[in-house]
Backbone as a printed PyTorch tensor [residue, N CA C, xyz], in Angstrom:
tensor([[[  3.0840,  -9.3970, -23.5220],
         [  2.2460,  -8.8340, -24.2070],
         [  2.6650,  -7.7260, -23.9930]],

        [[  2.7610,  -6.7170, -24.8660],
         [  3.1170,  -5.3400, -24.5640],
         [  2.5850,  -3.8590, -25.5250]],

        [[  2.0440,  -3.1790, -25.1450],
         [  1.4440,  -2.5730, -25.9930],
         [  1.8640,  -1.0590, -26.0450]],

        [[  2.6260,  -0.3400, -27.0250],
         [  3.1960,   0.8140, -27.0720],
         [  2.3500,   1.9870, -27.8450]],

        [[  2.5220,   3.5050, -27.1450],
         [  1.7240,   3.8660, -27.7540],
         [  2.1600,   5.4050, -27.5770]],

        [[  2.3630,   6.2340, -28.4030],
         [  3.1410,   7.4370, -28.6850],
         [  1.9800,   8.7520, -29.0590]],

        [[  2.2090,   9.8690, -28.5040],
         [  1.2720,  10.5880, -28.3030],
         [  1.4880,  12.0650, -28.1830]],

        [[  0.9080,  13.0670, -28.6950],
         [  1.4070,  14.4900, -29.0740],
         [  0.5060,  15.1910, -28.2790]],

        [[  0.8270,  15.8140, -26.7390],
         [  0.2390,  16.5400, -26.1040],
         [ -0.4100,  17.7960, -26.7590]],

        [[ -2.0300,  17.9650, -26.7400],
         [ -2.6200,  19.2870, -27.1860],
         [ -2.8820,  20.2570, -25.9580]],

        [[ -2.8610,  19.2650, -24.6670],
         [ -2.8440,  20.4320, -23.8110],
         [ -2.4880,  19.7000, -22.4970]],

        [[ -1.8040,  20.4290, -21.4620],
         [ -1.7020,  19.7430, -20.4280],
         [ -2.3180,  20.3660, -19.3600]],

        [[ -3.3800,  21.3080, -19.4730],
         [ -3.8660,  21.7490, -18.2790],
         [ -5.0920,  20.9100, -17.2540]],

        [[ -5.1290,  19.4640, -18.1570],
         [ -5.5600,  18.1780, -17.4830],
         [ -4.7160,  17.7590, -16.3260]],

        [[ -3.8330,  17.8380, -16.2260],
         [ -2.8120,  17.5930, -15.0670],
         [ -2.4750,  18.4020, -14.3220]],

        [[ -3.4890,  19.9330, -14.2660],
         [ -3.3670,  20.8230, -12.9850],
         [ -3.4540,  20.0120, -11.6690]],

        [[ -4.1620,  18.9850, -11.3600],
         [ -4.8150,  18.4110, -10.0130],
         [ -3.8330,  17.4290,  -9.8770]],

        [[ -2.6230,  17.2030, -10.9770],
         [ -2.0040,  16.1530, -10.2560],
         [ -0.9430,  16.3060,  -9.0840]],

        [[ -0.5870,  15.4800,  -8.6460],
         [  0.6230,  15.6360,  -7.1130],
         [  1.9160,  15.7140,  -8.1090]],

        [[  2.6300,  16.9090,  -7.3010],
         [  3.8250,  17.1370,  -7.9280],
         [  4.9010,  17.4410,  -6.7450]],

        [[  6.0370,  17.2040,  -6.5500],
         [  7.2000,  17.5500,  -5.7290],
         [  7.2930,  18.8360,  -5.8910]],

        [[  6.8360,  20.3360,  -5.2820],
         [  6.9830,  21.3150,  -5.2530],
         [  8.0630,  21.9760,  -5.2530]],

        [[  8.5430,  21.2130,  -3.9550],
         [  9.8450,  21.8620,  -4.0600],
         [ 11.2270,  20.7590,  -3.8220]],

        [[ 12.3030,  20.9440,  -3.2670],
         [ 12.9360,  19.6020,  -3.3470],
         [ 13.2850,  19.1380,  -2.1480]],

        [[ 12.4120,  19.3720,  -1.4530],
         [ 12.1870,  18.5190,  -0.1980],
         [ 11.6830,  16.8100,  -0.5830]],

        [[ 12.2200,  16.1250,   0.4240],
         [ 11.9740,  14.7290,  -0.0850],
         [ 10.6600,  14.4030,   0.0470]],

        [[ 10.1440,  13.4570,  -1.1150],
         [  8.4960,  13.2800,  -0.8620],
         [  8.5910,  11.6090,  -0.1780]],

        [[  7.3860,  11.4800,   0.2460],
         [  7.2010,   9.9340,   1.0170],
         [  6.9750,   9.3670,  -0.6380]],

        [[  7.3950,   8.2820,  -0.8260],
         [  6.8690,   6.9150,  -1.3620],
         [  8.2610,   6.1260,  -2.0120]],

        [[  8.0620,   5.4300,  -2.6400],
         [  9.1470,   4.2750,  -3.0300],
         [  9.7900,   4.7220,  -4.0920]],

        [[ 11.3950,   4.6620,  -4.3440],
         [ 11.8870,   5.3480,  -5.8130],
         [ 13.0550,   4.8180,  -6.1200]],

        [[ 13.2980,   4.0070,  -6.8910],
         [ 14.8240,   3.4050,  -6.7190],
         [ 15.6590,   3.6140,  -8.4000]],

        [[ 16.5640,   4.2640,  -7.8910],
         [ 17.6530,   4.7780,  -9.0900],
         [ 18.2120,   3.5230,  -9.9510]],

        [[ 17.7420,   3.0950, -10.9920],
         [ 18.4630,   1.8560, -11.3370],
         [ 19.9510,   1.8410, -11.6070]],

        [[ 20.6340,   3.5140, -11.8780],
         [ 22.1510,   3.7340, -12.2820],
         [ 22.0960,   5.6680, -12.2260]],

        [[ 23.2930,   5.9060, -12.4690],
         [ 23.5230,   7.2480, -12.0570],
         [ 22.6400,   7.7400, -13.2750]],

        [[ 22.7050,   8.7040, -13.3920],
         [ 22.1600,   9.9160, -14.5680],
         [ 24.0340,  10.3780, -14.9610]],

        [[ 23.3580,  10.2170, -16.6950],
         [ 24.5330,  10.8890, -17.5240],
         [ 23.4110,  11.6050, -18.6880]],

        [[ 23.8170,  12.5120, -19.3170],
         [ 23.1190,  13.5170, -19.7240],
         [ 23.3340,  12.6080, -21.1770]],

        [[ 22.2300,  12.2280, -21.8030],
         [ 21.8990,  11.9200, -23.3900],
         [ 21.5820,  10.4600, -23.0340]],

        [[ 22.2390,   9.8310, -21.8120],
         [ 22.1010,   8.9310, -21.6540],
         [ 20.4620,   7.7690, -21.3150]],

        [[ 20.1750,   6.8560, -21.4630],
         [ 18.8960,   6.1500, -21.1350],
         [ 18.9840,   6.3220, -19.4080]],

        [[ 18.0570,   6.6530, -18.8050],
         [ 18.4590,   6.8330, -17.2210],
         [ 16.8450,   6.2710, -17.0150]],

        [[ 16.4440,   5.6660, -16.0460],
         [ 15.3290,   4.9640, -15.2080],
         [ 14.6940,   5.6360, -13.6590]],

        [[ 14.2240,   5.3140, -13.4260],
         [ 13.3790,   5.2310, -11.6520],
         [ 12.3490,   4.2930, -11.7960]],

        [[ 12.4020,   3.9430, -10.6300],
         [ 10.8720,   3.2450, -10.3430],
         [ 10.5540,   3.6390,  -9.2610]],

        [[  8.8870,   3.8150,  -9.3560],
         [  8.7240,   4.4490,  -8.1620],
         [  7.1490,   3.5890,  -7.9590]],

        [[  6.2450,   4.0690,  -6.6690],
         [  5.0870,   3.2100,  -6.5910],
         [  4.2780,   4.0860,  -5.9970]],

        [[  3.0220,   3.7330,  -7.1400],
         [  2.1060,   4.7060,  -6.5310],
         [  1.0970,   4.3110,  -5.5650]],

        [[  0.7080,   5.4190,  -4.4910],
         [  0.4830,   4.8520,  -3.2760],
         [ -0.2720,   6.1390,  -2.5480]],

        [[ -0.2150,   7.7340,  -2.9580],
         [ -1.0970,   8.3580,  -2.3950],
         [ -1.7930,   9.0810,  -3.3320]],

        [[ -3.4900,   9.0890,  -2.4440],
         [ -4.4590,   8.9330,  -3.4980],
         [ -5.3160,  10.4410,  -2.9000]],

        [[ -5.7670,  11.4010,  -3.6570],
         [ -6.6310,  12.2490,  -3.7460],
         [ -7.7020,  12.6560,  -4.7600]],

        [[ -8.5580,  13.1860,  -4.5890],
         [ -9.5450,  13.6640,  -5.5050],
         [ -9.0870,  15.0760,  -5.7560]],

        [[ -9.5920,  15.6010,  -7.2560],
         [ -9.5300,  16.9600,  -7.2690],
         [-10.8970,  16.9530,  -8.2870]],

        [[-11.2580,  18.4130,  -8.4680],
         [-12.7930,  18.9580,  -9.3530],
         [-11.6930,  18.5530, -10.6610]],

        [[-12.8910,  18.7750, -11.7040],
         [-12.2940,  18.8990, -13.3160],
         [-11.6890,  19.9860, -13.3770]],

        [[-11.6100,  21.3040, -12.2650],
         [-10.5420,  22.2550, -12.9630],
         [ -9.4440,  21.7850, -12.1120]],

        [[ -9.2260,  20.9220, -11.5080],
         [ -7.9640,  20.9300, -11.1880],
         [ -8.0330,  21.1730,  -9.6490]],

        [[ -8.6820,  21.6320,  -8.9280],
         [ -8.7140,  22.1000,  -7.7520],
         [ -8.8370,  20.8610,  -6.7630]],

        [[ -8.3560,  20.8170,  -5.1970],
         [ -8.3000,  19.5060,  -4.4600],
         [-10.0420,  19.6140,  -3.7900]],

        [[-10.7250,  18.4830,  -4.0340],
         [-11.3660,  17.8380,  -3.7650],
         [-11.8870,  16.5690,  -2.5130]],

        [[-11.0650,  17.7030,  -1.4780],
         [-10.7270,  16.4380,  -0.1780],
         [-12.4480,  15.6230,   0.2870]],

        [[-13.2710,  16.2430,   0.0060],
         [-14.6880,  15.7430,   0.1640],
         [-14.5850,  14.2900,  -0.2320]],

        [[-14.3500,  14.1360,  -1.5440],
         [-13.9520,  12.8860,  -2.3370],
         [-12.9270,  11.7910,  -2.2790]],

        [[-11.9960,  12.5410,  -1.4040],
         [-10.4420,  11.2020,  -1.0030],
         [-10.8360,  10.4940,  -1.0170]],

        [[-12.1540,   9.8170,  -0.0380],
         [-12.3250,   8.3700,   0.5500],
         [-12.9140,   7.6250,  -0.4190]],

        [[-13.6230,   8.6080,  -1.6510],
         [-14.2570,   7.6470,  -2.6210],
         [-13.3550,   7.4940,  -3.4230]],

        [[-12.6620,   7.9520,  -3.6420],
         [-11.2740,   7.8690,  -4.4860],
         [-10.2830,   6.5810,  -4.0200]],

        [[ -9.8500,   6.8860,  -2.8270],
         [ -9.1380,   5.6560,  -2.3270],
         [ -9.9150,   4.0680,  -2.0380]],

        [[-10.9880,   4.1670,  -2.1460],
         [-11.6960,   3.1350,  -2.2810],
         [-11.9780,   2.5450,  -3.6440]],

        [[-12.1570,   3.3340,  -4.8080],
         [-12.2790,   3.2210,  -6.0340],
         [-10.9390,   2.5640,  -6.5180]],

        [[ -9.9070,   3.2900,  -6.0700],
         [ -8.6430,   2.9680,  -6.5050],
         [ -8.2050,   1.7300,  -5.7150]],

        [[ -8.3950,   1.1640,  -4.5540],
         [ -8.0670,  -0.0540,  -3.4980],
         [ -8.6970,  -1.5490,  -3.8190]],

        [[ -9.9620,  -0.9300,  -4.9730],
         [-10.6510,  -2.2850,  -5.3930],
         [ -9.8800,  -3.0510,  -6.0250]],

        [[-10.7010,  -4.7030,  -5.5220],
         [ -9.6840,  -5.5060,  -5.7410],
         [ -9.5290,  -6.3060,  -7.8750]],

        [[-10.3940,  -5.3520,  -8.5370],
         [-10.3790,  -5.5030, -10.1510],
         [ -8.8840,  -4.2860, -10.6580]],

        [[ -8.9090,  -3.2760,  -9.2040],
         [ -8.2290,  -2.2740,  -9.7460],
         [ -6.8190,  -2.5400,  -9.1880]],

        [[ -5.5450,  -1.7510, -10.1890],
         [ -4.1080,  -2.5480,  -9.7860],
         [ -3.6560,  -0.9300,  -9.2620]],

        [[ -4.2040,  -0.1760,  -9.3790],
         [ -3.4870,   0.8760,  -9.4130],
         [ -2.8150,   1.4490,  -8.1410]],

        [[ -3.2970,   1.0070,  -6.8520],
         [ -2.7210,   0.9680,  -5.3390],
         [ -1.6410,   0.1550,  -5.3900]],

        [[ -0.4610,   0.7000,  -5.2940],
         [  0.7150,  -0.0860,  -4.7840],
         [  1.4810,  -0.0280,  -6.2040]],

        [[  0.9770,  -0.0980,  -7.5500],
         [  1.7050,   0.0160,  -8.6280],
         [  2.9220,   0.2310,  -8.7330]],

        [[  3.8770,  -0.5430,  -9.1690],
         [  4.9250,   0.0060,  -9.4430],
         [  5.2380,   0.8530, -11.1350]],

        [[  5.7690,   1.7940, -11.2280],
         [  5.6930,   2.5910, -12.8140],
         [  7.3550,   2.7270, -12.9100]],

        [[  8.0080,   2.3420, -14.0340],
         [  9.2590,   2.3560, -14.2140],
         [  9.0100,   3.3640, -15.7760]],

        [[ 10.0190,   4.1640, -15.2210],
         [  9.9600,   5.6610, -16.4490],
         [ 11.3320,   5.7110, -16.6500]],

        [[ 11.7730,   5.3850, -18.2840],
         [ 13.0950,   6.0170, -18.5100],
         [ 12.8270,   6.9190, -19.2360]],

        [[ 14.2620,   7.6570, -19.0810],
         [ 14.1140,   9.1090, -19.7340],
         [ 15.7330,   9.3150, -20.2940]],

        [[ 15.7030,  10.4330, -21.1770],
         [ 17.1070,  10.9850, -21.7270],
         [ 16.6410,  12.2810, -21.7710]],

        [[ 17.5830,  13.1430, -20.9400],
         [ 17.7750,  14.5080, -21.0140],
         [ 19.3320,  15.0570, -20.5780]],

        [[ 18.9640,  15.5240, -22.3540],
         [ 20.5770,  16.1520, -22.5720],
         [ 20.1180,  17.7960, -21.8630]],

        [[ 20.2730,  18.3030, -21.3530],
         [ 20.3290,  19.5550, -20.3090],
         [ 21.3300,  20.7300, -21.6580]],

        [[ 21.8340,  20.2680, -22.2370],
         [ 22.8610,  21.1390, -23.2980],
         [ 22.1270,  21.4200, -24.3870]],

        [[ 21.2630,  20.5350, -25.1560],
         [ 20.6530,  20.3120, -26.0720],
         [ 18.9140,  20.8330, -26.2280]],

        [[ 18.8810,  20.3800, -24.6740],
         [ 17.4170,  20.3940, -24.2150],
         [ 16.6070,  19.4670, -25.1730]],

        [[ 17.0700,  18.4050, -25.4460],
         [ 16.7660,  16.8090, -26.1090],
         [ 15.9670,  16.3630, -25.1570]],

        [[ 14.7540,  15.8160, -24.9940],
         [ 14.2880,  15.5350, -23.9950],
         [ 13.0060,  14.3890, -24.4810]],

        [[ 13.5510,  13.2060, -23.9910],
         [ 12.3670,  12.0380, -24.3150],
         [ 11.9970,  10.8010, -22.9070]],

        [[ 11.0670,  10.3250, -22.8840],
         [ 10.4520,   9.7680, -22.0740],
         [  9.4210,   8.7410, -22.1180]],

        [[  9.5060,   7.8470, -21.3670],
         [  8.4240,   6.0850, -21.4540],
         [  8.1020,   5.9480, -20.1110]],

        [[  7.1710,   5.7900, -19.7360],
         [  6.5440,   5.0960, -18.9840],
         [  6.0340,   3.6190, -18.7760]],

        [[  6.2510,   2.6180, -18.2400],
         [  6.0790,   0.9860, -17.8700],
         [  5.0510,   1.1640, -17.0880]],

        [[  4.4450,   0.0650, -16.8350],
         [  3.7520,  -0.3090, -15.6850],
         [  2.4710,  -1.3830, -16.0700]],

        [[  2.3250,  -2.0890, -14.8750],
         [  1.4050,  -3.2500, -15.2640],
         [ -0.4210,  -2.6830, -15.8830]],

        [[ -0.7940,  -3.4000, -16.5700],
         [ -2.4200,  -2.7550, -16.7480],
         [ -2.6320,  -2.4420, -15.4490]],

        [[ -3.4760,  -1.7100, -14.9060],
         [ -4.4860,  -1.3140, -13.8100],
         [ -5.6430,  -2.0830, -14.0820]],

        [[ -5.8620,  -2.9870, -14.7340],
         [ -7.2750,  -3.8310, -15.2860],
         [ -6.7390,  -5.0650, -14.7900]],

        [[ -7.5140,  -5.8180, -13.6640],
         [ -6.6760,  -6.9600, -13.5760],
         [ -7.3050,  -8.3300, -14.4730]],

        [[ -8.3790,  -7.6700, -15.5310],
         [ -8.8520,  -8.6390, -16.2100],
         [ -7.8280,  -8.6080, -17.7480]],

        [[ -6.7850,  -8.1540, -17.7450],
         [ -5.8480,  -7.4680, -18.7960],
         [ -4.1230,  -7.6110, -18.2500]],

        [[ -4.1250,  -8.7600, -17.9030],
         [ -2.7440,  -8.7990, -17.2890],
         [ -1.7390,  -9.1170, -18.0170]],

        [[ -1.2550,  -7.6330, -18.6740],
         [ -0.1490,  -7.0860, -19.0390],
         [  1.0290,  -5.9820, -18.5440]],

        [[  2.1450,  -5.9110, -19.4860],
         [  2.7410,  -4.3320, -19.1110],
         [  2.4140,  -3.5470, -20.5590]],

        [[  2.0280,  -2.4040, -19.9090],
         [  2.1680,  -1.2470, -20.5970],
         [  2.8420,  -0.2830, -20.7220]],

        [[  3.2400,   0.0680, -22.0850],
         [  4.4410,   1.6890, -22.2080],
         [  3.5730,   2.5130, -23.1000]],

        [[  3.8020,   3.5970, -22.5680],
         [  3.2220,   4.9850, -22.6800],
         [  4.4730,   5.7230, -23.5330]],

        [[  4.6570,   6.4210, -24.2300],
         [  5.3760,   7.1100, -24.5790],
         [  4.7500,   8.8750, -24.0220]],

        [[  6.1850,   9.4800, -23.2840],
         [  5.5240,  10.8160, -22.5620],
         [  5.9330,  11.9130, -23.5720]],

        [[  5.2650,  12.9420, -23.5640],
         [  5.8710,  14.0460, -24.3780],
         [  6.1430,  15.1330, -23.3250]],

        [[  7.7050,  16.0760, -23.3230],
         [  7.9680,  16.6010, -22.8170],
         [  6.9060,  18.1060, -22.7420]],

        [[  6.7570,  18.3520, -21.6750],
         [  6.0050,  19.4190, -21.6750],
         [  6.4960,  21.1490, -21.0230]],

        [[  7.7660,  20.9820, -21.0990],
         [  8.2600,  22.1660, -21.0260],
         [  8.0510,  23.5250, -19.9830]],

        [[  8.2670,  22.9150, -18.7760],
         [  8.0470,  23.1530, -17.8700],
         [  9.3560,  24.0020, -17.0920]],

        [[  9.3540,  24.9950, -16.3530],
         [ 10.7510,  25.7080, -16.4710],
         [ 11.4740,  25.0990, -15.0530]],

        [[ 10.5200,  24.8830, -14.1780],
         [ 11.3960,  24.7010, -13.0180],
         [ 11.8760,  23.0460, -12.4840]],

        [[ 11.1830,  22.1880, -13.7250],
         [ 11.3950,  20.8650, -13.5060],
         [ 11.3050,  20.1670, -14.9910]],

        [[ 11.9780,  19.0350, -15.1930],
         [ 11.8240,  18.2680, -16.2760],
         [ 10.4230,  17.5680, -16.2000]],

        [[  9.3840,  17.6500, -17.0830],
         [  7.9810,  17.3990, -16.6810],
         [  7.8060,  16.6940, -18.2690]],

        [[  6.9400,  15.6150, -18.1670],
         [  6.6250,  14.8680, -19.2680],
         [  4.7770,  14.4530, -18.9420]],

        [[  4.3510,  13.9200, -20.0740],
         [  2.9590,  13.6760, -19.8210],
         [  2.2310,  13.1770, -21.0320]],

        [[  1.0360,  12.6120, -21.2030],
         [  0.4380,  11.8570, -21.7270],
         [ -0.9010,  12.3810, -21.6340]],

        [[ -2.1500,  12.4740, -22.3300],
         [ -3.0640,  12.8140, -22.0020],
         [ -3.6280,  11.5530, -23.0180]],

        [[ -4.6570,  11.1700, -22.1240],
         [ -5.8260,   9.9020, -22.7350],
         [ -4.9940,   8.7330, -23.2850]],

        [[ -3.5910,   8.3770, -23.1390],
         [ -3.0700,   7.6960, -24.4860],
         [ -4.0200,   6.8160, -24.2410]],

        [[ -3.3340,   6.0380, -26.0750],
         [ -4.4720,   4.5390, -26.3860],
         [ -4.2530,   3.4060, -25.2260]],

        [[ -3.1400,   3.3300, -24.6270],
         [ -2.9830,   1.9120, -23.7220],
         [ -3.8760,   2.1570, -22.3580]],

        [[ -4.2320,   3.5700, -22.2500],
         [ -5.1170,   3.8340, -21.1760],
         [ -5.8760,   5.1040, -20.9470]],

        [[ -6.9360,   4.8180, -21.7810],
         [ -7.4270,   6.1710, -22.2260],
         [ -8.6740,   6.6330, -21.4830]],

        [[ -8.4840,   6.0860, -19.7940],
         [ -9.0090,   6.9360, -19.0200],
         [ -8.2730,   7.5820, -18.0010]],

        [[ -7.2700,   7.8790, -18.7480],
         [ -5.9050,   8.4490, -17.4570],
         [ -5.1360,   9.2750, -18.1400]],

        [[ -4.4580,   9.9040, -17.5720],
         [ -3.2670,  11.3270, -17.8910],
         [ -2.8260,  10.8690, -16.8580]],

        [[ -1.3230,  10.4300, -17.7590],
         [  0.0320,  10.2860, -17.1050],
         [  0.9960,  10.9500, -16.8550]],

        [[  1.3290,  11.1830, -15.8290],
         [  2.6630,  12.6730, -15.4800],
         [  4.2000,  11.9860, -14.7030]],

        [[  5.3400,  12.6130, -15.6220],
         [  5.8110,  12.2070, -14.7970],
         [  7.2830,  13.4700, -14.8910]],

        [[  7.3690,  13.7320, -13.5700],
         [  8.7600,  15.0020, -13.1200],
         [  9.5980,  14.4670, -12.6440]],

        [[ 10.9080,  15.3550, -12.4650],
         [ 12.1740,  15.1980, -12.1340],
         [ 12.6150,  16.2900, -11.9880]],

        [[ 13.2910,  16.6390, -10.7470],
         [ 13.8840,  17.8450, -10.0810],
         [ 15.1450,  18.1220, -11.6630]],

        [[ 15.3780,  19.4190, -11.4990],
         [ 16.4800,  19.8430, -12.7020],
         [ 17.9150,  19.3280, -12.0450]],

        [[ 18.3090,  18.5510, -10.4220],
         [ 19.3610,  17.8390, -10.1850],
         [ 18.9830,  16.3350, -10.1810]],

        [[ 17.9380,  16.1910, -10.9100],
         [ 17.7500,  14.3950, -11.1130],
         [ 17.1410,  13.4990,  -9.7620]],

        [[ 16.5950,  14.6740,  -8.9320],
         [ 16.1020,  14.0460,  -7.8460],
         [ 14.4960,  14.1200,  -7.5700]],

        [[ 13.8330,  12.8890,  -6.3910],
         [ 12.8050,  13.1880,  -6.6140],
         [ 11.7200,  13.3550,  -7.9630]],

        [[ 11.8490,  11.7650,  -8.2080],
         [ 11.1970,  11.6460,  -9.6940],
         [  9.5950,  11.6340,  -8.7510]],

        [[  8.7200,  11.8980,  -9.7320],
         [  7.3570,  11.5640,  -9.3990],
         [  6.5020,  10.9510, -10.1400]],

        [[  5.8040,   9.7630, -10.1210],
         [  4.9830,   9.6400, -11.6680],
         [  3.3670,   9.7880, -10.7020]],

        [[  2.7220,  10.1740, -11.7100],
         [  1.2800,  10.4230, -10.9280],
         [  0.2410,  10.1050, -12.0670]],

        [[ -0.7560,   9.4960, -11.9950],
         [ -2.3000,   9.0820, -13.0330],
         [ -2.9870,  10.2490, -12.2970]],

        [[ -3.8450,  10.3360, -13.0530],
         [ -5.1770,  10.7600, -12.8170],
         [ -6.6120,  10.2620, -14.0420]],

        [[ -6.9070,   9.6320, -12.7130],
         [ -7.8880,   9.0620, -13.4870],
         [ -9.2870,   9.5370, -13.4640]],

        [[ -9.5910,   9.5860, -14.8900],
         [-10.9660,  10.6910, -15.0020],
         [-12.4560,   9.8290, -14.7350]],

        [[-13.1190,   9.9440, -13.9680],
         [-14.3050,   9.9350, -13.8490],
         [-15.5350,  10.0340, -14.3960]],

        [[-15.3950,   9.1460, -15.5030],
         [-16.9220,   9.6850, -16.4750],
         [-17.9160,   9.8960, -15.6780]],

        [[-18.9850,  10.8620, -15.6960],
         [-19.9340,  11.4840, -15.3860],
         [-20.0440,  11.5240, -13.4750]],

        [[-19.1130,  11.9640, -13.1430],
         [-18.5650,  12.1820, -11.8160],
         [-17.8910,  13.8890, -11.8420]],

        [[-18.1810,  14.5550, -11.1490],
         [-17.5750,  15.9570, -10.8520],
         [-16.0380,  16.1070, -10.1960]],

        [[-15.8490,  14.8510, -10.2840],
         [-14.0560,  15.2910, -10.1270],
         [-13.7670,  13.9790, -10.4040]],

        [[-12.4580,  13.9960, -10.5210],
         [-11.2080,  12.6050, -10.8200],
         [-10.6100,  12.0580,  -9.5310]],

        [[-10.0330,  10.9420,  -9.8670],
         [ -9.1280,  10.5140,  -9.1410],
         [ -7.5160,  10.2900,  -9.2390]],

        [[ -6.7160,  10.7940,  -8.4070],
         [ -5.1780,  11.0990,  -8.6530],
         [ -5.1190,  10.3080,  -7.5400]],

        [[ -3.6510,   9.2680,  -8.0520],
         [ -2.7950,   8.6360,  -7.2750],
         [ -1.1980,   8.6260,  -8.1740]],

        [[ -0.4410,   9.0480,  -6.8610],
         [  0.8730,   9.4290,  -7.5200],
         [  1.9580,   8.9170,  -6.4210]],

        [[  3.4560,   8.9650,  -6.6710],
         [  4.5090,   8.2520,  -5.3980],
         [  4.7290,   9.3900,  -4.8810]],

        [[  4.4710,  10.8270,  -5.2200],
         [  4.7760,  12.0990,  -4.0800],
         [  3.0600,  12.1390,  -3.0170]],

        [[  3.2350,  12.6510,  -1.8190],
         [  2.1100,  12.7540,  -1.2400],
         [  2.0500,  14.3080,  -1.3630]],

        [[  2.3240,  15.3750,  -1.9290],
         [  2.3780,  16.4190,  -2.0250],
         [  2.0580,  16.8870,  -3.2470]],

        [[  0.5260,  17.8830,  -3.1600],
         [ -0.2860,  18.1830,  -4.1170],
         [  0.5460,  19.2480,  -4.9720]],

        [[  0.5010,  19.5580,  -6.4490],
         [  0.7890,  20.5960,  -7.0950],
         [  0.6030,  21.8810,  -6.3910]],

        [[  1.7430,  22.7310,  -6.5920],
         [  1.3750,  24.0000,  -6.1650],
         [  0.4940,  24.7390,  -7.2520]],

        [[ -0.2790,  25.8210,  -6.2120],
         [ -0.8420,  26.7970,  -7.2160],
         [ -0.2170,  27.2750,  -8.2230]],

        [[  1.1900,  27.8690,  -7.7310],
         [  1.8300,  28.7230,  -9.0440],
         [  2.0050,  27.3870, -10.0190]],

        [[  2.4300,  25.9390,  -9.9940],
         [  2.4660,  25.4670, -11.1650],
         [  1.1710,  24.9240, -11.8720]],

        [[  0.1310,  25.2370, -10.7830],
         [ -1.1110,  24.4840, -11.5880],
         [ -1.7500,  26.1620, -12.5070]],

        [[ -1.0670,  26.9540, -12.0140],
         [ -1.4990,  28.3210, -12.9460],
         [ -0.9920,  28.3650, -14.2570]],

        [[  0.6630,  27.6750, -14.2790],
         [  1.4410,  27.6330, -15.6610],
         [  0.6810,  26.6250, -16.3310]],

        [[  0.4260,  25.6370, -16.0170],
         [ -0.3920,  24.7050, -16.9040],
         [ -1.9020,  25.0570, -17.2580]],

        [[ -2.7780,  26.0600, -16.6430],
         [ -3.6900,  26.8410, -17.2290],
         [ -3.1820,  27.2310, -18.1900]],

        [[ -2.0830,  27.8580, -18.2510],
         [ -2.0000,  28.6990, -19.1050],
         [ -1.4010,  28.7590, -20.5430]],

        [[ -0.8570,  27.1430, -19.9150],
         [ -0.1800,  26.4980, -21.3570],
         [ -1.2570,  26.2220, -21.9300]],

        [[ -2.5450,  25.9230, -21.0970],
         [ -3.7620,  25.4420, -22.0570],
         [ -3.8320,  26.6530, -23.0020]],

        [[ -4.1020,  27.8270, -23.1640],
         [ -4.5710,  28.7760, -23.9580],
         [ -3.9570,  28.6730, -25.0960]]])
């Protein structure tokens, strides 16, 4: 069974705490290119979610809650830790027509199915960035995918919204936090 959902982003500030490879240096994590990139063609990456940290509701780091997030996302009923995420994307840099969707197994062990979430282009200057804010297939999360302008360093990031807590849990294929500059750009986009 496959669930497909599309969503138009009304706010990207929610991703302000998401992990992001802020520069072109390699990040740790697993990434597999299934074929070479060509403008206008569907290309994809498969990455593994393995880096966990906590963020406050405003997106600032919350290292005092990192251990709680690692425990929460590593529990047997959660499938986030080690989850493989395949993102198909089309980027035509001459027309700036962008599209992307991420596919992954349901993180809920009670619902063993593959989920597909359409991602909207976020319009950031330094990277190709896509996201979905509380998609129907995974309403307790924000899903984010970035790739450098040279089509390297793909990063998938999920921010799990913790209802009733002052922090949220982020799991990413990158071990790097989003830079202050990028968080600032995203906060400006919200306004």
